[in-house]
N, C-alpha and C positions, 0 to 999 in steps of 0.2 A: 533399552531401559525404559524409554517412553512408552513402548507397547506394553511393558510389564505393569507399570503403574496404572494403566488403563484396563488391565485384564480383570476377569472375574475374581481370581483369588485375592488380588491386592485390594480391589475396591471394597471387598467385604471386611477388611480389617477396620478396627476402630481408628479414629483420628490420631489418638496417641500412639498406637502401634505403627501406623503409617509413618509418623514423624520419626519414631525410633528406628524403624527398618531402613528408611531412606538414609539416615545418618550412618547407620552401620554399613550399608552397601557402599556409600561414598568412601568411607575409610578403606574398605576392601579394594575398591577400584584404584585408589591412590597407591596402595601397596603393590598391586599388579603393574600399574603404570611405571613405577620405578624399576620394575623388572623387564620392562619393554613388552608387556603382555596386555591383551584385552581380557575381559571377564569370560568371553567365549573361548579363549585359548587356555584357560587355567585347567590344571589337572589336580589329582589328589595330593601330590607332593607340594604343590603351591599352597593348597589349603592347610596342610599340616605345618608348613613353614609360617603361614600367617598366624596360626594358633600360637606357635612358639614366640613369634614377635609380640603378639598381644599379651601373652601371659608370663613369658620367662626371659626374653632377650635382654641382656645387660644394656644394650644400646637404647632400649626403649625406657624412658623415664616414667612412663605412666602405664603400669601393668593393670590388667583388669582381673577381677575375680571369676570364680566358676560360674556364678549366676549370670554375670554380664556376658561372658563368652557364650554360654548356652543360648542367650537371646540373639547374639550376633549369628550364631550357627543356625538358628531358626530362620533368620532373615535370609541367609544364604541358601538354605534348603528350599525355602519358598521360591526364590528366584530360579534355581536350577531345576526344581521339579517342574516349574512352568516351562522353562526353556527346553526340556527334554521331551515334552509332549509331542506325539506324532504330528499334530497340526502346526507345531512350531519348528522343532528340530534345529534350534540355534546352536546346540552343542551335541556332539555325537554320544558322549558318555557323561553321566552325572558325576562330578568330582566329589560330591558329598556321599561317601560310602556309608551304607547302613547295615544293620543286622536286626534279626527278629528276636524279641525277648517276650517273656510271659509277664503280663501285668498282674496287679494285685487281684483283679477280678477273674483271673484265669484265662483271659483272652490274649492272643498274640498281638504285639504291637511293634512298629518299626521305629528304631532310634538310630541316630547318627553315631558312627564309631568315634568321632572326635568329641563327643559330648563329655563335658567335664565331670570328673569324679569327686570334686570337692565343692560342688555348688551348695551354698547355704540355703536353708529353707526359706529364709526371709531376711531382708536387709533393713527392716524397720524396727523401731523400739516401742515398747509398751509403756504407757503411763498409768500409774495408779490414780484413783479418783482425786486424791488431794494434790498430786503432782499436776494433773490436768487442770484443776481449779487454779493453781498457782500460775500455770502457763497462760491461761486465759486472762487472769488479772494483770499480769505483768506484760505479756506479749501483745494482747489485743486491746486491753483497757489502759495500758501504760501506767500501771500503779508502780509505786516505789517499792524498794525491798521491804519496807515496813508495812506494805499493804495499803498505802494511802494514795489517792489520786494525785498525779503529777500536776503541779501548778502550770497553767498555760497550755495544757493538753487540749487540742481542738476536737479530737475524736471524730473525725470525718468518717461516716458510715461505720462507726464502731459497733452500733447495734446490729448491722448486717453481718459483720464479721463474727461477732460473738454468737449470734443466732445460728449461723451456718456451722460453725465449729461445734456447738452444742448438738445440732442436728446430726452431724456425722458421728459424734461420740456416743450419742444417746440411742441411735438407731442401727449403727453398723453399716450404713449405706456406703457404697463406693462413691468416689468423688463425682463421676459423671451422673450417677443416679441422684445424688442429693443436689448437685449444682444445676441440673436441668429441669427442676420441678417447675410446673406452671402454677399460677396463683390458685386455681380451683382444685389443684391436687393436694394442697395442704390438708392434712386429715382433720375431719370434724367429728368422727365417731369416737366418743369417749367410752372406754371399756368400763365394766363394773368395777367399782372401787375408786374410779376417777383419777388414777395416777398416770394412766397411759392412754394414748390415742392410737388407733389402727389406721394405716394408710396402705395404698396399693401402688406398686411400681409398675410402669408400663414395660412390656416385654422389650421394646426397641432400645431402651436405655440400659438394660441389664446385660451382663456379660454372657449369661446363659441364653439370652433371647427368650426368656420365659418370664411371665408376670410373677410378682412376689409380694406377699403381704409383709409390711414392716410395722414396728411399734416404736413410738417415740413418747417421751415423758410429756405430761401436760404442761410443765413449766417451759419446755422448749417450744411447744405450740404457741404458748402465750408470748414468748419472745419474738417468734416469727410474725404474729399478728401485730405486735407493737411496732416492729420494723416496717411492716406494710402500711401502717397508719401514720407513721412519722417520717423518717428520712426517705423511705421509698416514695411516698406521696410527694415529698418536697422536690426530689430530683425529677419526677415526672412533670410537675408543674413548671419547673425551670426549662425542661426540654421542650414542652409545648409552647412556652413563651418564645423560645429561641427558634422554633420551627424545625426542630431536629427530626420530627416524625413525618414531615411533609415530602421529603425527597429520598426516602430510603430505597436502596436498590431492590428490595423485595419485601412486600408486606401482604399478609393474608389477614383480613379483618374478620374475626370470628363472630358469626351472627347467632350461633346456638350450639350448645353441647347437649346432645340427647343421651338419655340413660338407657337402662335395659342391660341385657347380657353383654352388649358391646357399646362402649361409649364412643359416640361419633362426633367429631368436631366439624361443624359446617362453617364454611368461610367463603369470602369473596375477595379476589386480589385487586391490584391497582388498575387492571385493564377491564374489570367488570366480570371476569371469569369466575363462575361459581363452582365450588368443589367441596369435597368432604374427605376427612382423614380419620381412620380408625385410631383412637387414642393409643391403643396398645402398639400400633405401628408407627407412632410419631417419634422419629429420631430427634436427636438434639439439634441437628441442622434445620429440620422442619419447625421445631419448637421456637427457634430464634425468630421465625417470620410471623408468629401468631400475635396478633394485637386485638384489642377490644375497644369499643367505642365508649369512652368515659364522658363525664359531665363537661369536660373542656376539650374533648377531642380524643384521638387514638391514644391508647396506653398499652405498653407491652404486657403480655401474659406471662413472660419469663419472670420468675419470682425475684431473682437476685440481679440488681441493676448497679451500674457504675455511676460516677458522679455526673455524667452527661445524660443520665436517664436511659441509657441503652443497656442491653443484656450484658451482664458480666460473664465472660467466657469461662468455661470450666478450667482451662489451663491457667487462667489468671489467679486462681486460688493458690497455686503453688507459690506465687510471689507474696501473697498475704501471709502464708505460713512461714516462708523464709524470713520475712521482715520481723515477724513475731519472735522467731528463734534468735535472730540477731539482737533484738531488744532484751530478751531474757538473758542472753549471755552478757550484755553490757551492764545490766542492772543487778543481776544476781551473782555473777561471777566475773567482776572486773579484772582485767589483765593484771597479774602481779600481786593480787590481794587474796585470791582464793586459795585456801590451804589444800593440801593433798588429801583427798578423801580416803579414809581407812575403813569405812563401813560399806560393805558391798551393796550395790543397788541404790545408794543414796547419792543424789546429784545436787549441785547448787542451782544449775540452770537447766530445766527440763527442755527437751528437744522433741519436736513433733512434726509429722507430715500429714497431709490429708488421709492417706491410706493408713497411717499409724493410728488414726482415730478408730478405724475399723478393727484393727488388731486389738487395741485397748478395750473396745467394746466387747470383743469376744472373751477376753480375760475377765472383765468385770462380770459379764453374764454367767460365765462358768462358776465363778466363786459364789455369786448371789444364788444361783440355782442349787448348787450343792448346799449352801447354807439353809435355804428354804426347805429342802428335802430332809436334811439331817438334823436341823436344829428347830426351826419354827414349827414344822409339821409334827415333830416328835415321832417319827415312824419307827416301828420295830423292824428288825431285819426282814421278817416275812412281809410286812406291809410295804417296805421299800422295794422288795422284789416284785410284788404285785403292781405297784405304782409304775415301775420301770417297764414291765411287760405291757402295761396299758398305754403309757404316755411316752416311753423312751427315757433314757438316762440324760443327765445334763449335757453330756458331750453331743448327743443327737439333737437336743433342743437348740444348742448353739449352732450346730450345722444347719438346721432349718432356718434359724434367724438370719444367717449369713447367705443362705441360698446356695450352699455348696452341694454338688452332686454326690460327693463321697465323704465319708467320715475322715479318710486319710488326709484330705486337703485341710480340713479343720484342725486336725491334731498336729500334722507335721509342718504346716505353713503358718497357721495363725496362733496356735497354742503350744508350739514346740517348747517354750521355756518351762511349762508346767506339765508337759506330757508325762514325764517320769517322776514327778513329785507325788507324794502321798497326800492328796488334798484333804482326805478325811481326817488325818492326824493334824493337819494345819487348822482345820476348822473346828476341831474338838474343843479348843480353848477359846473360840470366838464368843463374844458376848451375845446375849439373846437379841434376836431381831426386833426392831421397833418400827412403828408405823411411820410413813412419810420418808423424807429424805434422810432422817437421822439413821435409818437402817444402813445406808451406805457408809456413813461416817463411823458407825460402830464397828465396821470391818476394817478400819484403817490399820489395825495391828496385824490382821491377816495379810493384807496387801504388803505391808512392810516386811513381813517375814518371807513372803514370796519373792520380793525384790532382793532380799539378802541371799536367798538360796537358788535363784534362777538368773541366768545371764540375760541381759537385755531389758529388764523391767526397771523403769526409773521411778524413784520415790524421793520424797523430801523428808526433812526431819522437823521436829517440833519447834526448833528455834526459828524456823522460817514461817511460822504461822502468822497470818496477818494480824496487825495490832487492832 
């Protein structure tokens, strides 16, 4: 096992995938150990029995769903594919049996026979814009049910948490992409009209390992700048006074960032070694080591910092969202007082994850783009056809914004709740679009209708509007 985690297939996984796969493999090893077997002695029958135990066995109190099993199967496939290579030969036969199927693009692909047939497209929930606003106010800002600030709320790093949540929801970035930004990567290019800024994601932090342009609202950029000038600056000053930056295990002091077709980070480490890193190839691990010389000493270039003035790790955001969900549940749906909801899609306490921001962004952009094309622009059927031939339809636009390689991923995984709905008929009764943020608010009735007619979309009702 130690050889496998150091092999080229495994080291290429993202940190999150590594953590998940190691957990999955340990569970599998424990199952085999109880049978008196090592993983190198397992056969196809053992694997089938393990699937039965994970998903159906009455003696197992915690069954997993299809999506979770498919992930575990992927972890096992990776291990046994490596173990069967001629240069390894730890096992004579791969117990993960496979078959060839034709993919949507017409190409043949290999899939495991034990792959689940009931895997859900996604396990996250979508929040309408007003449900997201309520989640932020109550979960991150600690407002009361009436929408007022809670007396005595300290709000430590509240501006950081709110700015990051708004960034993920406004841009559709993945958690690693948004949480590993460096200070000089915060977008400064304002688009015509002034409502959005354009930024660029480095290839090393994207899942596709390809750079991508993203767009974020001007208000969110302002929140990030306010955070950088207030609480971020404050924790840096405290860290400098406490000497936390003096004995770091690894620090690269950035001396210059050159532009051009390739942005290059020039740095010098603690031993005086000079080097450079292509920004597009700067992984999250490398970004953690980048510092700059400030007026009072070294400062992290990592945008999001904890209370000690050190980089706030991407995985730590899960805890921030989890705490916000618990707070929403306590404030908006206290135990024993919340009545049973009869209106589909309407919830008392919105629930959100970092990746749920990305899904909600996709839904928001789909509705807005349809609205712009069909309502604001007033296109005739012929003009709409020409526009789509030239620029693509809203589904394709959302696909590009998310950086997906295929339309199917966007439709089946991110927009599955509305894939079969007639958006055009939903939008036919939408009010005219207005300038500024009022445009999104004018579509509340459209999102409310979507929440009623599609599973998984969370909305709130008018009686929960802040006072």
